[in-house]
C-alpha positions in Angstrom: -8.3 -116.3 163.0 -8.3 -119.1 165.3 -11.1 -120.3 163.8 -9.9 -120.3 160.7 -7.4 -122.1 160.8 -8.9 -124.8 162.7 -12.0 -125.0 159.6 -8.8 -124.8 157.1 -7.3 -127.9 158.9 -10.1 -129.1 159.1 -10.8 -128.9 155.9 -6.9 -130.0 154.6 -7.9 -133.6 156.3 -10.7 -134.4 154.9 -9.4 -133.3 151.1 -6.8 -135.9 152.3 -8.8 -138.2 153.4 -11.5 -137.6 150.3 -8.2 -138.1 148.5 -6.8 -141.6 149.8 -10.7 -143.1 149.8 -12.0 -141.5 145.8 -8.5 -141.9 144.0 -10.2 -144.1 141.4 -12.5 -141.8 141.2 -10.3 -139.0 140.5 -8.3 -141.2 138.2 -11.8 -142.5 136.3 -12.4 -138.9 135.9 -8.6 -137.8 134.4 -9.2 -140.3 132.0 -12.4 -139.0 130.9 -11.6 -135.7 130.8 -8.7 -136.7 128.3 -10.9 -138.5 126.6 -13.3 -135.6 125.9 -10.6 -133.4 124.7 -9.6 -136.0 122.0 -13.3 -136.0 121.2 -14.2 -132.4 121.3 -10.4 -132.0 118.9 -12.3 -134.1 116.7 -15.9 -132.9 116.3 -14.0 -129.7 115.9 -12.1 -130.9 113.1 -15.7 -133.1 111.5 -17.5 -129.7 112.1 -14.8 -127.6 109.5 -14.7 -130.3 107.0 -18.9 -130.3 106.8 -19.0 -126.7 106.9 -16.1 -125.8 104.3 -16.8 -129.6 101.7 -19.9 -131.3 102.5 -22.7 -128.3 102.9 -21.5 -126.4 99.8 -21.5 -129.7 98.1 -25.0 -130.5 99.4 -26.4 -126.9 98.6 -24.9 -127.6 94.8 -26.3 -131.0 94.4 -29.7 -129.6 96.0 -29.6 -126.7 93.4 -29.1 -129.3 90.6 -32.0 -131.4 91.7 -34.9 -129.2 90.5 -33.6 -129.0 87.3 -33.1 -133.0 86.6 -36.5 -133.9 88.0 -38.2 -130.7 86.1 -38.5 -132.7 82.5 -39.4 -135.8 85.0 -42.5 -133.5 86.8 -43.6 -132.4 83.5 -43.9 -135.9 82.3 -45.8 -137.0 85.4 -48.0 -133.9 85.0 -48.9 -134.9 81.9 -49.3 -138.3 82.8 -51.8 -137.8 85.2 -53.3 -135.0 83.6 -53.8 -137.9 80.4 -55.3 -140.1 83.1 -57.4 -137.3 84.4 -59.4 -136.6 80.7 -58.9 -140.0 79.7 -62.7 -140.6 79.0 -62.4 -137.5 77.0 -59.5 -138.5 74.8 -60.7 -142.2 74.1 -64.3 -140.3 72.6 -61.9 -137.5 70.8 -59.7 -140.5 69.3 -62.7 -142.9 68.4 -64.5 -140.1 66.5 -61.9 -140.5 63.2 -62.5 -144.7 63.6 -66.9 -143.6 64.3 -66.7 -141.4 61.2 -65.8 -144.9 58.9 -67.9 -146.9 60.4 -70.8 -144.3 59.5 -69.4 -144.4 56.3 -69.3 -148.0 55.5 -72.7 -148.2 57.0 -74.1 -145.3 54.6 -75.2 -143.2 57.6 -73.7 -140.1 56.2 -75.6 -137.8 58.2 -73.7 -138.9 61.1 -70.8 -139.2 59.5 -70.8 -135.3 59.2 -72.6 -134.9 62.5 -68.8 -136.2 63.7 -67.0 -134.5 61.2 -68.8 -131.0 62.7 -68.1 -132.1 66.2 -64.1 -132.4 65.8 -63.9 -129.1 64.3 -65.7 -127.3 67.0 -63.3 -129.2 69.5 -60.1 -128.1 67.6 -61.4 -124.2 67.0 -62.3 -124.3 70.6 -58.8 -125.9 71.7 -56.6 -123.2 69.3 -56.8 -119.7 70.2 -56.4 -117.3 66.8 -52.3 -117.1 66.7 -51.6 -120.9 68.0 -51.8 -124.4 66.3 -54.5 -126.9 67.6 -52.8 -129.7 69.8 -50.8 -132.3 67.9 -53.5 -134.5 69.0 -56.3 -132.9 67.9 -54.0 -132.1 64.6 -54.0 -135.7 63.9 -57.6 -136.7 64.6 -58.5 -134.0 62.4 -55.8 -135.4 59.4 -57.6 -138.9 60.1 -61.5 -137.0 59.7 -59.8 -135.8 56.4 -59.7 -138.9 55.5 -62.4 -140.1 56.5 -63.9 -137.3 54.4 -62.5 -138.4 51.6 -63.9 -141.7 52.0 -67.3 -140.5 52.1 -66.9 -138.2 48.6 -65.2 -141.5 46.8 -68.1 -143.9 48.5 -70.7 -140.9 47.5 -69.5 -140.4 43.8 -69.1 -144.0 43.2 -72.7 -143.9 44.0 -72.6 -141.7 40.8 -71.8 -144.2 38.4 -74.0 -147.3 40.0 -76.1 -148.2 36.9 -79.2 -150.0 39.1 -79.1 -146.5 41.0 -82.4 -145.0 41.3 -83.7 -141.6 42.2 -83.6 -141.9 46.1 -80.2 -143.3 46.2 -78.9 -140.2 44.2 -81.1 -137.9 45.4 -79.0 -138.3 48.9 -75.7 -138.9 47.5 -75.9 -135.1 45.9 -77.4 -133.5 48.9 -74.4 -135.4 51.3 -72.0 -134.1 48.4 -73.8 -130.4 48.4 -72.9 -130.9 52.4 -69.3 -131.5 52.3 -68.6 -128.5 50.1 -65.9 -129.6 48.5 -67.1 -128.7 44.8 -66.9 -125.2 44.7 -70.7 -125.0 43.0 -73.9 -126.6 42.1 -72.7 -126.4 38.5 -69.9 -128.2 38.9 -72.0 -131.3 41.2 -73.8 -131.6 38.4 -71.0 -132.0 36.2 -70.0 -134.7 38.3 -73.4 -136.4 38.4 -73.6 -136.4 34.0 -70.0 -137.5 34.3 -70.8 -140.8 36.3 -74.8 -141.7 35.0 -73.2 -140.6 31.1 -70.5 -143.7 32.1 -73.6 -145.9 33.3 -75.6 -145.2 30.3 -71.9 -146.4 28.1 -71.7 -149.9 30.3 -75.4 -150.2 30.0 -75.3 -149.7 25.7 -72.0 -151.1 25.3 -72.9 -155.1 24.8 -75.8 -154.3 22.4 -73.6 -151.6 20.3 -70.3 -154.1 20.1 -72.8 -156.6 18.4 -74.9 -153.9 16.2 -71.3 -152.8 15.3 -70.4 -155.9 14.3 -72.9 -157.1 12.1 -73.1 -153.4 10.3 -69.6 -154.2 9.5 -70.8 -157.0 6.3 -72.7 -154.7 4.2 -74.5 -157.8 2.5 -76.4 -159.3 5.2 -79.1 -162.2 4.7 -82.4 -161.9 5.8 -82.3 -164.0 8.7 -79.2 -161.1 9.7 -81.0 -158.0 8.8 -83.6 -159.3 11.4 -81.6 -159.7 13.8 -79.8 -156.2 13.5 -83.2 -155.0 13.4 -83.8 -156.9 17.0 -80.5 -155.7 17.9 -81.7 -152.1 16.9 -85.0 -152.1 18.9 -83.1 -153.1 22.1 -80.4 -150.6 21.7 -83.1 -147.6 21.2 -84.9 -149.3 24.3 -81.9 -149.4 26.1 -81.5 -145.8 25.5 -84.4 -144.3 25.7 -84.6 -145.6 29.5 -81.1 -144.3 30.3 -81.2 -140.5 28.6 -84.5 -140.2 29.8 -83.8 -141.3 33.6 -80.8 -139.6 32.8 -82.6 -136.5 31.9 -85.1 -137.2 34.7 -83.3 -137.2 37.4 -81.1 -134.4 36.8 -83.9 -132.0 36.2 -85.9 -133.6 39.9 -82.9 -132.7 41.6 -80.8 -129.8 40.2 -83.3 -127.7 38.2 -86.6 -128.4 40.5 -84.1 -127.1 43.6 -82.8 -124.4 42.0 -86.5 -123.3 40.7 -87.3 -123.6 44.6 -84.0 -121.2 45.7 -84.8 -118.6 43.3 -88.7 -118.6 43.9 -88.0 -118.4 47.8 -85.0 -115.0 47.2 -87.4 -113.4 45.5 -90.5 -113.4 47.8 -92.0 -109.6 48.3 -91.2 -110.8 52.3 -87.7 -109.9 51.8 -86.9 -106.5 53.2 -86.4 -103.9 50.1 -83.2 -102.8 51.6 -81.2 -106.0 50.6 -79.6 -106.2 47.3 -81.1 -108.4 44.6 -77.7 -109.9 44.1 -78.0 -113.0 45.5 -81.3 -113.7 43.2 -79.1 -112.6 40.3 -76.6 -114.8 40.9 -80.0 -117.8 41.4 -80.9 -116.9 38.0 -77.7 -117.3 36.3 -76.9 -120.6 38.1 -80.2 -121.9 37.1 -79.7 -121.2 33.2 -76.4 -122.5 33.2 -77.9 -125.8 35.0 -80.8 -125.7 32.1 -77.6 -125.2 29.4 -75.7 -128.0 30.6 -78.7 -130.6 31.3 -80.1 -129.2 27.1 -75.7 -130.4 25.5 -76.2 -133.8 27.6 -79.4 -134.1 25.7 -78.2 -133.1 22.6 -74.6 -135.3 23.1 -76.2 -138.7 24.2 -78.7 -138.1 21.3 -75.6 -137.0 18.7 -73.2 -139.7 20.3 -74.9 -142.4 21.4 -78.3 -143.1 19.2 -77.3 -141.2 15.4 -74.0 -143.0 15.0 -74.9 -146.3 15.7 -78.7 -146.3 13.8 -77.7 -144.3 11.0 -75.2 -146.7 9.0 -77.3 -150.0 10.1 -80.8 -148.0 8.7 -79.7 -148.8 5.0 -78.4 -152.5 5.6 -82.4 -153.1 6.2 -85.0 -154.4 4.3 -87.8 -152.2 3.4 -89.9 -154.5 6.0 -88.3 -153.7 8.9 -87.8 -150.0 8.7 -91.7 -148.6 9.5 -91.9 -150.4 13.0 -88.4 -148.7 14.1 -89.5 -145.2 12.6 -92.5 -146.4 14.7 -90.4 -146.8 18.4 -88.3 -144.2 17.2 -91.2 -141.4 16.8 -92.5 -142.9 19.9 -89.0 -142.0 21.7 -89.2 -138.8 20.6 -92.5 -138.1 21.7 -91.9 -138.7 24.9 -88.7 -137.1 24.6 -90.6 -133.9 23.9 -92.1 -133.9 27.6 -88.8 -133.0 28.6 -87.6 -130.8 25.8 -85.5 -133.1 23.6 -88.0 -133.9 20.3 -86.2 -135.1 17.3 -88.4 -136.0 15.7 -87.0 -133.2 12.8 -83.8 -135.7 12.3 -86.1 -138.7 11.6 -87.6 -137.4 8.7 -84.1 -137.1 7.1 -82.8 -140.4 8.6 -85.5 -142.5 7.3 -85.7 -140.8 4.2 -82.0 -141.5 3.6 -82.1 -144.9 4.3 -85.4 -145.5 3.0 -83.4 -144.2 -0.6 -80.4 -146.4 -0.3 -82.8 -149.7 0.4 -84.8 -148.5 -2.6 -82.1 -147.5 -5.2 -80.2 -151.2 -3.9 -83.5 -153.6 -4.4 -84.1 -151.6 -7.7 -80.3 -152.0 -8.8 -80.3 -155.5 -7.8 -83.3 -155.8 -10.2 -82.3 -154.3 -12.8 -78.6 -156.4 -12.9 -81.1 -159.6 -12.8 -83.0 -158.2 -15.9 -79.9 -157.1 -18.1 -78.1 -160.4 -16.7 -80.5 -162.0 -19.0 -79.5 -159.8 -22.2 -76.4 -159.2 -21.5 -73.5 -160.5 -24.2 -71.1 -163.1 -22.4 -68.1 -160.9 -23.2 -65.2 -163.1 -21.7 -66.4 -165.4 -24.6 -64.5 -166.1 -27.9 -67.9 -167.2 -29.6 -69.6 -164.1 -30.3 -73.6 -166.2 -30.1 -73.1 -166.8 -27.4 -75.1 -164.5 -23.8 -76.3 -164.9 -20.0 -79.3 -165.8 -19.6 -81.0 -166.4 -16.1 -77.3 -166.4 -15.3 -76.1 -169.3 -17.7 -74.2 -168.8 -20.7 -76.9 -169.1 -23.7 -76.2 -169.1 -27.2 -78.0 -166.0 -29.5 -78.8 -168.4 -31.6 -81.6 -169.7 -28.8 -84.7 -168.6 -30.5 -86.5 -166.0 -28.8 -89.8 -167.4 -29.3 -88.5 -170.1 -26.9 -87.9 -167.6 -23.9 -88.7 -164.3 -24.8 -92.5 -165.0 -25.3 -95.4 -167.3 -23.6 -96.5 -170.5 -26.3 -99.8 -169.3 -27.0 -98.3 -165.9 -28.2 -95.9 -167.3 -30.4 -97.7 -167.1 -33.6 -98.7 -163.3 -32.6 -97.3 -161.7 -30.5 -99.5 -158.9 -28.7 -98.1 -155.0 -29.6 -99.4 -152.3 -28.1 -102.3 -150.3 -29.8 -100.4 -146.8 -31.0 -102.0 -144.1 -33.1 -99.9 -145.6 -35.9 -101.6 -148.6 -35.7 -105.3 -148.7 -37.6 -107.5 -148.8 -34.9 -106.7 -146.2 -32.3 -107.9 -147.1 -28.4 -107.2 -144.8 -25.1 -103.1 -145.6 -24.2 -101.8 -147.0 -21.4 -101.3 -144.0 -19.0 -104.8 -144.2 -18.6 -105.0 -147.8 -16.6 -105.3 -148.4 -13.2 -100.9 -147.4 -12.1 -101.2 -150.2 -9.5 -102.2 -152.9 -12.3 -99.7 -154.3 -14.5 -101.0 -154.3 -18.2 -102.2 -157.6 -19.3 -99.8 -157.7 -22.3 -96.4 -158.0 -20.1 -97.7 -161.2 -19.6 -96.9 -162.9 -22.5 -93.4 -162.0 -22.3 -92.2 -164.0 -19.3 -88.8 -162.3 -19.0 -91.1 -158.5 -18.8 -93.4 -160.0 -16.4 -90.9 -161.4 -13.9 -88.9 -158.3 -14.2 -92.5 -156.6 -13.5 -93.2 -158.5 -10.7 -89.9 -158.3 -9.1 -89.6 -154.2 -9.3 -93.2 -154.2 -8.1 -92.1 -156.1 -5.5 -89.7 -152.8 -4.6 -92.2 -150.7 -4.7 -95.4 -152.4 -2.6 -92.6 -152.6 0.7 -92.0 -149.0 -0.7 -95.7 -148.1 -0.2 -94.9 -148.8 4.0 -92.5 -146.6 3.9 -92.1 -143.5 1.4 -90.8 -140.7 2.6 -91.9 -137.7 -0.5 -88.7 -135.9 -0.2 -87.0 -139.0 -2.3 -89.6 -139.3 -4.9 -87.0 -137.5 -7.2 -84.1 -139.6 -6.4 -86.0 -142.9 -6.9 -87.8 -141.8 -10.2 -84.2 -140.8 -10.9 -82.7 -144.3 -10.3 -85.5 -146.1 -11.7 -85.0 -144.3 -15.0 -81.5 -144.2 -15.3 -80.3 -147.6 -13.5 -82.6 -149.6 -14.4 -85.3 -148.3 -17.1 -82.7 -147.3 -19.2 -79.7 -149.7 -18.8 -82.4 -152.3 -19.2 -83.4 -151.2 -22.3 -79.7 -150.4 -23.3 -79.2 -154.4 -22.5 -82.4 -154.9 -24.5 -81.3 -153.2 -27.8 -78.6 -155.1 -28.0 -79.7 -158.7 -27.3 -81.8 -157.0 -30.7 -79.1 -155.5 -32.5 -77.4 -159.2 -32.4 -80.3 -161.4 -32.9 -80.6 -159.2 -36.4 -77.7 -159.0 -37.2 -76.5 -163.1 -36.7 -79.8 -163.5 -39.1 -78.4 -161.3 -41.9 -75.1 -163.2 -41.1 -76.6 -166.3 -41.7 -79.2 -165.6 -44.4 -82.0 -167.9 -45.6 -81.7 -170.8 -48.3 -85.9 -171.4 -48.2 -89.0 -169.9 -47.8 -89.6 -171.8 -44.7 -86.6 -170.7 -42.9 -87.2 -167.4 -43.6 -90.5 -167.5 -42.9 -89.5 -168.8 -39.3 -86.7 -166.2 -39.2 -88.8 -163.1 -39.7 -91.2 -164.8 -37.3 -88.3 -164.7 -34.9 -87.0 -161.0 -35.7 -91.5 -160.4 -34.9 -91.1 -161.6 -31.4 -87.6 -159.9 -30.8 -89.1 -156.6 -31.9 -92.5 -157.0 -30.4 -90.4 -157.4 -26.7 -88.9 -154.1 -27.5 -91.8 -152.4 -28.3 -93.6 -153.8 -25.1 -90.9 -152.9 -23.1 -90.6 -149.3 -24.3 -94.1 -148.5 -24.8 -95.7 -150.2 -22.2 -93.4 -151.7 -19.6 -91.3 -148.4 -19.1 -94.5 -146.1 -19.0 -95.9 -147.9 -16.5 -93.2 -148.6 -13.9 -92.2 -145.0 -13.6 -96.4 -144.1 -13.5 -96.5 -147.2 -10.6 -93.6 -145.1 -8.5 -95.2 -141.7 -9.1 -98.6 -142.3 -9.0 -99.3 -145.9 -7.7 -96.7 -145.0 -4.8 -96.9 -141.5 -3.7 -99.7 -140.4 -5.9 -98.4 -137.8 -7.6 -99.3 -136.9 -11.4 -96.8 -138.2 -13.8 -97.0 -135.0 -16.7 -94.8 -132.6 -18.2 -94.9 -130.2 -15.0 -92.7 -133.8 -12.7 -89.9 -133.4 -13.1 -88.5 -136.0 -11.3 -87.3 -138.5 -14.2 -86.2 -138.3 -17.9 -89.5 -136.7 -18.5 
C-alpha cells in the first residue's frame, strides 16, 4: 500500500507539474475539440441533405440522361454509318447522273446496265415485306425519270427523217430491252407512226405545190410542164420514202420474227414441251405482216393516189406517158415487197387519158362550131362569127369556104349516085386524110386539129376508153359540127331566097355560091365524118370499123 500511495503521490505531482507546464496545449486541445464537434455536426447535416435531396435528384437526372441522349446517339450513329459507307453512297447517288450522261451521248447499253445495277441494289436492300430504303427509293425514282428520257430519245429517233436502217435497228432493239411496250406489235406500230410522220414531212412541200397548181382547172403549157415535174418529184419522194419504210420494217420485225419462229420450231426442242410459244410466235408474225400490208395500202391510197388522180386530167397527152412509165417502174419495184399496184394504174390513166382527149376534142369542136355559129346576140340576122369575129352571112362562101382554085368547080366525093363509081372513102388508109379536104380550108384546119389530138393519143391509147372517145367524137364533135354547118347552109339559102336575083349574071353567081355551100356539106358528111371515125377507131386502135363496132352512132 505504501508503494501504491507513493506511486499515487508521484503521479499526482507529475500531473500537476504537467498541468502547469502544458496548460496551453490543453487549451488548444479544448478549442480543437469544440471545433471538431461543430464540424461533425455540420457534416452530419450536410450528409442528411445529400442523402435526402441531392442523391434522389441525381438519380432522376441520370435516369433522364439516357432518354435525352438516345436521339443524338442515333443521329451520330447514322452519321458514322454514312461516313463509313461514303464511297458506296456516292456511287449510288451518281447512278442517275451517269444514266443521264449515257442517254445524252447515245450509250444506251451502258445506261441499261446501270439501271439493272440500281434495281439489283434495291432488291438486295429490301426484304419481301419491307420497302427499300428512302435513298434507294429516291435513286430509283430518278432512274425511272432517266429511263423515260431515254424512251423519248429512242422514240424521237423514229421521227427523224434522215435516219437509216442501222440507227432505227438500234433504237428498236433498245425499245425491246426497255420492256415498256406490251408486245412486238405495239413497237412495230410505234415504228410505223414515226416513219409515217417523216414521210409526211418529206412529201408536204412538193404536195402543197401540186395542190396549189391543181386548184386552177385551166393550165397553160408552161404550167402543165411544171405540174408534171412536181408530180415526178413527188412520185420519186413517195417511192423512196415508202420503200425505205417497208424494207426497214421487214428487216427489223419480220426477219427477226421468222428467225425466232424457226428456232422455236427446231427439232432439238424437247418433245414434252408444249407448242404454245411457236403458235404464239406464228400469230404475232401474221399480225406483223398484216400491219405492214395495211400500212402499204394506206400509203398508196392516202399519199399517192389522192395527189396523182386529180392532176393527171390537167396535163397534156404528151406528158402522161412519162408519168405512166415512172409509176410502172415504181410498181415493179414495190412488187418485190408485195405492193404491186399496176392494176390501179390502168384505170387511173385510162380515166385521165379519156378526160384529156375528150377535153381536147371538145375544144377543137367548139372552135369549128364557132366558125359557123350564128351570133344570137346581134339584132342583124345576117351576121355570124368566123374565126371568133362577127361575120356577115352575106359574105360569099367562095371567099372562105373553098380555095380559089376550086371556086369554079368545087370537088365533091364520088358516090354510087354519080356517073362514075370508084372505091369509097372507107377503103383509103385511115391515117392519111383524103385529098379532097384540102380544097376546103375550114375542113382542112378542123381535120389537122383533130388529127393532132389523135396523134397525141397514139403515145398512150388505152383500149378501154375507145367506146368513150368514139362517143365523144361522134356526139360532141362531129354531130355538133354538122348541126352548125347545116344551120349555116339553111341561113345562107334562106337569105338568097329572100333577096332574089334581078339578072342572069347574079343568079349564076348565087347558084355558084350555093353549089359551094352544098359541096362543103356533102364533103363534111360523106368524107370528113367517116374519115375521122376511121382515124380514131382504125388509125389509132387498129379496130375494124364495121357493123360489129358499137362504140359510136354506127
